N, C-alpha and C positions, 0 to 999 in steps of 0.2 A: 038401600039407604041404610047408612049406619046411624044409630041413635046418637043424639048429641051428647057430648061428654064435657061437663062443665070444666073439668081440669084442663082440657085442651082447647077451650073456646077462646077466640081472639076478640079483643075489644077493638072495635073499629071506630068508635066515637072519640072525640077529644082531639088533642093536638096531633097532627100527622107526624110520623116517625121520619127523622132526617137521615140522609145518607152519611155514613161515617167519613171522617177526614182521611185523606190519602195517607198511607203508611209513612211516606217520607216526611210529612209534617210533624210526626212525633219525634223525629231525630234531628231535624235541621231548623235553624232560625231563618225565617223569611228575610230575604234581602230586597231592598227597594228596587222597583222595576227599572228606574233611571240608572241606578248604579250597575245593575246587571247588564243593561244595554251598553254602558260605557266600558264594560270589562274588556271586550276585544281590543278597543283602542288603547286601553291602559296596558294590556299585555304586550302589544306591539311596541309601545313607547318604552316600556321597561327593557324589552329585549334589545331595541336599538341603542338605548343609552348605556346598557351594560356592555355592548360591543364597543361603543366609543371609548368608554373608560378603559376597557381591556387593551384597545389599540394604543391609547395614549400612554398607558403604563408600559407597554412593550417598547414604544419608541423611546421613552425616557430611560428605560433599562438599557437599551442599545447605546444611547448617548453616554451613560455612565461607564459602560464597558469600553467605549471608544476612548474616552478621556483617561481611563485607567491604563489602557494599552499604550496610549501616547506617552503618559508619564513614565511608564516602565521603559519605553524605547529611549526617551530623553535621558533617563537615569543611566542607562547602559552607555549611551554616547558620552555622557559626562565622565563616567568612570574610565572610559578609554582615553579621553583627553587628559584626565588627571595623571594617568600612568605615563602618557607621552610627555607631558609637561615635566614630570619628575625626572624622567630620563634625560631630557634636554637641559634641565637645570644642573644636573650632575656633570653633563658634558662641558658646559661653559663655565661652571663654577671653578674648575681648576685653574682658569686663566686669571681670575680676579686677584688672587693673592700675589701672583707673579708680576702683575702689571700695576699694582698700587703705587710703586715707587717710580714708575715711568711717567715722565711729563708728556701728557697728550692733550692737544688742543682740539678735542672732539666736540665738546658742547659749544654752541654759539656764544660768543662773547662780544662785549661792546668795546669798540676801539677807543683809545684814549681821548681823542678829540671829541668823539660823540659823547663819551661819558661826561666830559667836562661841560659840554653844552647842556646836557640833560640835568646835571646837578645845579647849574646856575639858575635855571628857571623854576617856575612853580607849576609844572605841567603834570598831567596824569601819567604820561609816559615815564617821566623822571621818578615819580613815586613808585610805580610798578617795578622799575629797574632796581630801585633801592630795596624794595621788599624782596624781590627775587634774589638779590645778592645775599640775603640771609642776615642782614643787619638787625632786623626786627623779627626775630624767630616767632614769637607768639602771634604777632599780627599776620605774618606771612603764611601761617597755617590756617587762617580763616577760610571758610568755604568760598567767599567772594574772590579772594586772591588766588586760591588754588584752581579756580575755574579759568583764570587767565593764564595762557601759555607764555605771554610776554608781549613785546611790541614787534612790529614787522621787522625792524632793523636787527633784531637779535635772533630771529628764527631762520636765517639763511646766511650762507657765506659764499664767496666766489674765489676763484683761483687767480684773479687779476685785480689789482687795486683800482685800476682805471675803470674796469667794468663795474666794480662795486659802486663807484662814484657816479658813473653814467646811469646805471639802473635806478639809483636813488634820485637822480635828477629827473628821470622820466616819470617816476611815481609821484614825486613831490614830497615836501617835508611832512605835510599832514598825514599822508598815507604811510610814510616810513615810521611815524610816531604813533600810528593807530594801535590800540590795544586789541589783542586777539583773544577772544573767549571761545570756549567750547560750546556752551549751551545758551539758549535764550534766557534761561533763569539767571545766568551770570550777568547778562546785559541788564536785565531788569533790576538786579541788586546793585548795580553801579550807582544809580542815582534815582531819587524820588522827588516829587513835587506836589504841591497842594492843588486844589481845584482851580486856582487862578494861574497856575503855571510857575509859581515861585519855587525855586530849588530849595529843598530841605538840606541844609548843610550839616545836619546832625545825623545823617544816615549815609550808607553806602561808602563810596570812595572818599567823599569829603570827610566823613567821620574818621575813617582810618588815617587820612592825612593829618587831621587835627590831633589825633592820639599820639603821633610821633613828631609833632611840631612842624608839619609841612602843610601849608595852606595851598589849595588848588585854585588856580586862576585860569580864566579862558575856557574855551570849549575843547573837546577832544573827540576823536573818532574811535568807534568800537566796531570790530568785525566779529560776527558770530559764525563760526565754522559750520555748525549744524544747519544754518539757514542758507548757506551758499549752494549753488548748483554745481556739483562736482564734474570733473572730466569723466566721460563714460567709455572712452576707447581702451585700446590695449596699451601695455607697458613694454618697454624694450626688454627683450628676452635676456635672462641671466644677468641683469643689471642690478647690483646691490643698492644703487640709489633710486631704483624704480622710476627711471625717466619715462616720460610719456612718448609713445610711439606715434609721433606726428608726421604727417606726410611732408616731405621736404619740397621747397619750391623747385620747379624744373623748367628749363628752357624748352622750346618746341622740339629740339632734337633729343631731349631727355637728360641733358647735362644740368647739374646744379649751378646756379649763378655764381660767378667768380666772387670770391671774398666772403661767401656765406659761411658763418661760423656755427650757427645753430639757433635754436629758440631760447629765449631768455628763461622761460620756465624750466628748461632742462639744464641751464648753465648755473643754477643756484644749487649749492651743496646744502643738503638738509641733514640735521642731526638725526642719527639713526633712531632715536626714541620717537621721532615725529614722522617717520616714514610709513608706519602702519597704525591703523586703528586709533587715530586721534579723535575722530567723531564717533557718535553712537552708531552710525551706519558702517563703520569700518574703514573709512577713508583716511589717508594721510595728508600732510600739509601740501605736498606738491600738487595733487589733483584737486585740492580745495582752495587754500589761500593763494598760492602762487599762480595757479591757473586762473583764478579770479582776477589777480592783479595784472598778469602779463598776457594771458590768453595765447595768441599766436604771434607775439612780438618777435621779430627776427633781429639777429645781431650780425653785422657785417664788419669787415676789417677796416674799411674806409668809407668816406662820403661818396667817393667816386663809384665804388662797388655798389653802394646802396642806391645811388641815382640810376645806375644801369639796370638794377633789378626792380625798379618802380612798378612795372606791369605785374610783378609777381608778389607784391606786398599788399596784403589785404587787411592787416590789423596793426600796422605801424612797424617801425624798425628803428634801430640805433646803430651807430658805428663807433668803433673804438677811438676814433679821433674826434669824437664829440658831436657827430651829426645825430639829429633826432627827427623822425617823422612820426607824429602822433597818430595819424590816420591818413589814408590817401588824400593828398592835397593840402595837408596841414603840416607845416614845418616849423621848427624852432631855429631862429637865426640870431646872430649878434653874440656879444660877450655875455657870459653868465657867471653868477656867483658860485663860489665853491660850496658844494653840498655840505651842510653842517651835520647831517645824519646820513650815514651810508652803510652799506653792507660790509662787514669785516672780511678780511682776506684769510683764506685757509692757511694755516701754518702748523708745522710739526708733523711728524709721521707716527703712525700707530705701530706698535710692536706686536699687536694681536694678529692671529692667523687671518688669512684672507677671507675665510668663510665664517669668521666669528660673528660679524654683524648680520650676515645672512641667517645664521642659526638663531641669533637673538631676535631678529625680526619675525622669524617663524614662531619662536616661543611667545612673543607678544601677541601674534595673531591667534595662537592657540588659547592663550589666556582670555583674549577678547571673545573668542568663540565659546569658551566655557561660561563667561558672564552672560552671553546671549542665551545659552542653554538654560542657565539658572533662571533667567527672566521668563523663558518659555515654560519652564516647569512651574513657576509661581502662577503664571497665567492659566495653565492647564489645571492646576490644583483649584484655583478659584472657580473655573468653569465646572469642575467635577463637584465641588461643594454645592454650587448652585443647582446642578442637575439632581443631586441627591435630595436637596431641599424640595425641589419641584416634584420629585417622585413621591416623597412622603406626603406632601400636600394633596397630590392627586389620589393617593391611596386612601387618605382619610376621607376625601370627598366620595370615593367609591363605596367605602364602608357605610358612610352616612346615607348614601343613596339606596343601598341594599336594605338598610334598616327602615327607611321611609317607604320603600316600595312593598315591604312585607305587609303593610296595613291593607293592601288591595287583594290579599290572598283569598279572604272569604268570598268576595265578589267574583273573583276568577274561578274559584271552585264551584260556586253556585251556577256560574255561567256554563261551565263544563257539564255539571249534573243536568241542567235544563236542556242542553243540547242532546245529551244521551236520552233523556226522557222523551223528547219530541221524536227522536229517531225510532224509539220503541213503539210509540203510539201510531206512527205512520203505517199504512198498509204494508209497505215493504218491510218495515221493522217487525210487524206482527207476524208476517209470513216467515221471516227468518227465525223468530223466537218460537214458532209453533213446531213441535216435534212431528216428524213424519214417520 
């Protein structure tokens, strides 16, 4: 036994000595247990949301690139069209000077009798014809008047005076004097009324009439080309007048009925300015206005020919000697009054080359296509701006989300430390940490 040594004696009385704190508690701040338990869920949610944001940003980035590529393609097509338009303008430009002194009756005109009738009355048709004649230059340049092409009687001509009178009789005076507008906006601008239906005579066509001392009386018909259902078939090949390729009536043996001259819609001569791209969808007057008015109306040489062809008439017929079948089983008989408004007869010959109007029509078509390309470019630019705006908004949301999710980092770190500690305290963990 060793003697007791006071310097090394241990005092066993008093407060018991407590075990020291774990070393990790000296370096970390304890995290609430509930928050640590939520850490795995928070980690998964952050990872999922991060992926969603990244996917959305990638999709928006692809949309931006697609719109940019489309705009680039459209701009290239526009440049090609502009070069082609310039070349064609040079080609036909040399004819203008040489033909200025040549009298050509190319544009549709109003015959003398028709003109007198329109000037006598106080009709909308008469007012439009007066404005289109250029007597009131300032008024004729108004958007309302410019949207009006004219009246039906001025937009087509025929090569036979009798045919012009006959077709006018078939359509009737109201249809012949109908105003033809390009767009529905032009129709709306024609006239306005209050909530009780009373016409406002200080606006629209009434206001224009009053400004030049011409009061409008009675009703009038307006035809909107953009709202008509156009002909959707083929056109006669290599025909400068773009006649419709309609199936001709045929007898059982394959022969065309005797006396059949053609379809009324194809017998109307249309001014070359109105053959192409009159409507916003690129259609001309023949496949819109005149197809709407005449459809498959057949023209025969005589009543007898027309009567013999009755089984093959589906949409009405007329004959040059005055016969009229409005529809199968409906006939016009008896004496009739002279048509006061009729289609004018083609007169005069053009000294221009045969392919002049064909080139001019192609040129007009190219200009129309250019306008469509410009519309497409404006639409694509708007979509591109919207996509870029959405991309910036999503990116700001993503940055804000990352900033907010960073507050959960201590809990996530504590969760990982705790998992590592438990693994080390387990028998398998101790066995791995014990050197051999």
